[in-house]
Structures are given as structure tokens and as C-alpha cells.
N, C-alpha and C positions, 0 to 999 in steps of 0.2 A: 423766650425758651426758645432756643437755637434747636435744628432737628438733626438725625442723623439720615443717610440716604442708601436708598437699595434701587437696584436695578430690575424690575421685571421685565417679560418679553410678552410685546403686543402682536401674535402671527408675526415673528419674525423681527421686528422693529423695538428696540429696546426704551421703555418709559420708565423716567424717574420716580421713584415714589419716597415720600419724606417721612419719615417717623417721627412723630409727634404723640408724647403720651401714650406710647404702646400700639397705636394707629397708623394705618397707611394714608397720607394725602398727596395729591396732584394739584400742581398750581397749574392756570389758565393757559400758559405759553406751554404746556405739555397737553393740555386737553385739546388744544384748537387742532394741531393736525391729525388727532383721532379721529376727529367731528370732520374733518376735511372744513373749519375755518378758518379764513384768512390769517388772523391772529389772537393773542389773548384779549383782545378789547374786544373781539365778538363774543367770544367768551363771558366775557363781564356786563358784557349789552345785553348778553342772554341772560344771564344770571340777575341783572338789576329788573328786568323787565316782571321776572316772578320772584323775587327774592323774599315775598310775603310767604310764598309756600315751603320753602326749606327751612329746615329746622337748624336753627345756630347752636353751632358747639356739636352735632349730631353730624350735618351734610355740608356744612360749610362752618368755618373761621378764618380768623387773621392771625395769621404765625409770622414766628422771626425766622426767616430762613436765612441760612449761609447764601450769601451771593458767588454767581457762578465763580470758580477758580479762586475762590477762598475758603478756611476753614473758620475763620475767627470773626472776620465781618458780616454782619446779618441786616435784613431788610423785613418789615413787616409787609407779607402779601396775602392776597387771598388764596385759599387754598380750600378743597373738597374730599371728601372722604369718598371710598369706592361707591358709597350709597349716594353722596351729592354727584358725582360724576355719571351715575346711573340715571339721576333726577333729569341732569343736563342734556342725557343722551336722548330720553325719552320727548324731553322737550324740542326736539330737532325734527320729530318725525321724519327722519331720512333712513338711509340703507345704514349708511357710517355710524348713524346711533343706535342702529339696531344690531350690530358688529359689537361697539363699543359696550352696551349693555349686556351682550351673552360674555362678553370680556370679564365683563367684572363681576357678574354671577360666576364663572369658573376660577378667576383670582381669588376671591373671596373663600371659595370652599378649597380651594389648593392651600391658602394661606392658614385655615382653621386646620386642614389635614399635614400641614409640613411638609407639602409635596410643589408647594410653588419655585418654581426656573427663577429665585431672585439671586443677585449678587449686591453684597453689603460694600459700602464705602472702605471699611477695614479690607477687605476680601481684593477692592479694586487697587487700592493703596499698595497691599502685600505684593500684587500683581506687577502694580507697576514697579516697585523696586525690583523685583527680580528682573522684569525686562530691561531695566539698565544699568545691571549687573551686567544681564546677558551682552547687552549690544556692547559695554566696555568691556568681556572678553572678547568677544566678535571683532574690536577695533585692534585690539592687542595681537591676537590672533593676524590679521590680516596683516598689519606691521611687520610682523615677525615673517609674514610669509614671503611680505615685499623685500625685506632683508634678503632672505633666502634666495630669492630671484636674482638679486642684482649681485649676491656672490656668485651664483651659478652664471649668470651672464660673462661677470668679470675674468671667471675662469676659462669657459669657451673661448673669450676673447684675446686672453693669453694662450690658449692651447694655438686659438687659427695663427696668431702672431708667430708661436715658434715652427710652427707648420708650415708656414707661407716662406719664412724664412730656410727651413730645410729644405723646401722646393727649390726657392731661387739658386738655392747653393747648388741642387743636382744639376739643376737646368743649367747652371754656368760652366759645371763641371764638364757635362754633356760636350756642351758646346767648344769650349777649348778641347776636347776629345775628338770634336769632327773637326777642328780646325787643325788639329796635330797630323791628325788621319791624312786631311788631303794635302798639307804639308808634304808629306812623305809620298804621296801616290804623284806629285808633281815633279818631286826629286825623281821618283822613277822612271817616269815618263821621260823626263829628259837626258836620264843615264841611257836609256835604252833608242834614244834619239841619234844620240851621238857616237854611242859605244855598243853597236847591234850585238847581241847577244849574250851582253852583261847586265847582270840585275843592281840596280844602287841598294843598298842597305846601310843604315846607322847602325857603325859600331865603333863610334868613337872618332867618326870622320871618315874611314878609311872606306874606301870601293873596289872591292875584289871581283873577280869571275864567279858566276853561277856554279855552284857544286854539280859536278855532272855533266855541266857542259864542256865542248873541244874547242 
């Protein structure tokens, strides 16, 4: 028989609990770090030394539990009820064991009252689906934002090109005006040098006396 999975909170640390026939069961790989043991084999060794003191079906059992990452493939593993976990914690005679025992007592009480902070597999799946949908929407929004930025950049570049072209034309026109002014000034200087008292001016190529001069 496979199990459903819920997640409880162990002082800020998530703990996986398997629901088997209406009860909560914990595997050695989850128990090991809570008891500050190296790995699940240390838990199994501790249990093996005191197996005769445990009640089968009440404190421990061998159950078909889903392989991590799969909802269909199962394997038979050793699992402990919260009573069994508390029994293991008592055997360690450690601070970690005392902390775990207190957690087992509090969790059982909270579960009975319906106050336990747990998350079911279905809730996790639903949350995962929502996260995936939000991620897809975010990616789409980012793509649209990138396209908008590209359009803005292209518009700015086109505007800059037009401004640069207009500025170049204005500078060229100003340069031509200055050259024309210099040519007129040079013609006036030559006229005054060879014809004192006469101003030179361009009016179709004619040169005449300055108005008001004798």
C-alpha cells in the first residue's frame, strides 16, 4: 500500500510525514538529521539493537512508500509512527532526542485538534502548478518588455539619425554662410585698397560709389 505525503514543521525545518492507513509515519532518512545522526543506517542500527522493545504496527512497520520524484513507483521501507519516533528519541539520551520527543508530543496534540501546520501532497502539487503558471506569465511579460525596449531603442536611434542629419545640414549651411561672408569682406577690402572712399558691394556685379560720400 502506497502512502500520501504531508509536510510538517520541525522548528522551522520541513519534515515529511507519510500518511498510511490514516496514521502519520516517518522514515529513517528523515529522522536521522532530527536526532543529529549521520544517516538513516544509524537510525536503523539504533532500532535494531532495541527492536524487541518496539511494537510492530504501532511504533514501526514496513510500508510501501513512493520513491522520491515518483508518484507511482514504490519501495518497501522501514517507517516509524510518531510514537515510534518518540521511542527512538528516548533511546538516544541526547538533547536532540529530548527536542524531538517534545516535537512528537506537540505534533500529535496539534494533529488531534486539527491545528498542525501541515501541507499535503495535493497542496504542494497545486502550488507547484501555480508557480509554473506564474513563471510562464513572467517569461511572457519579460519577452514583451524586451520587445518594447527594442522598439523604443530603434525609435531613439532613428530620431538620433534624423537629428544628426539635420545638425549636419545646419552646420554645413552655417559654414557656407561664413565662407560667403569672408568672400564679401575680402572683396570690400580690395575695393577700399584700390579705390579709397569707395565701398564694394555685390548687386549683380556692379561697383559704385558709397551713398553720401563725395
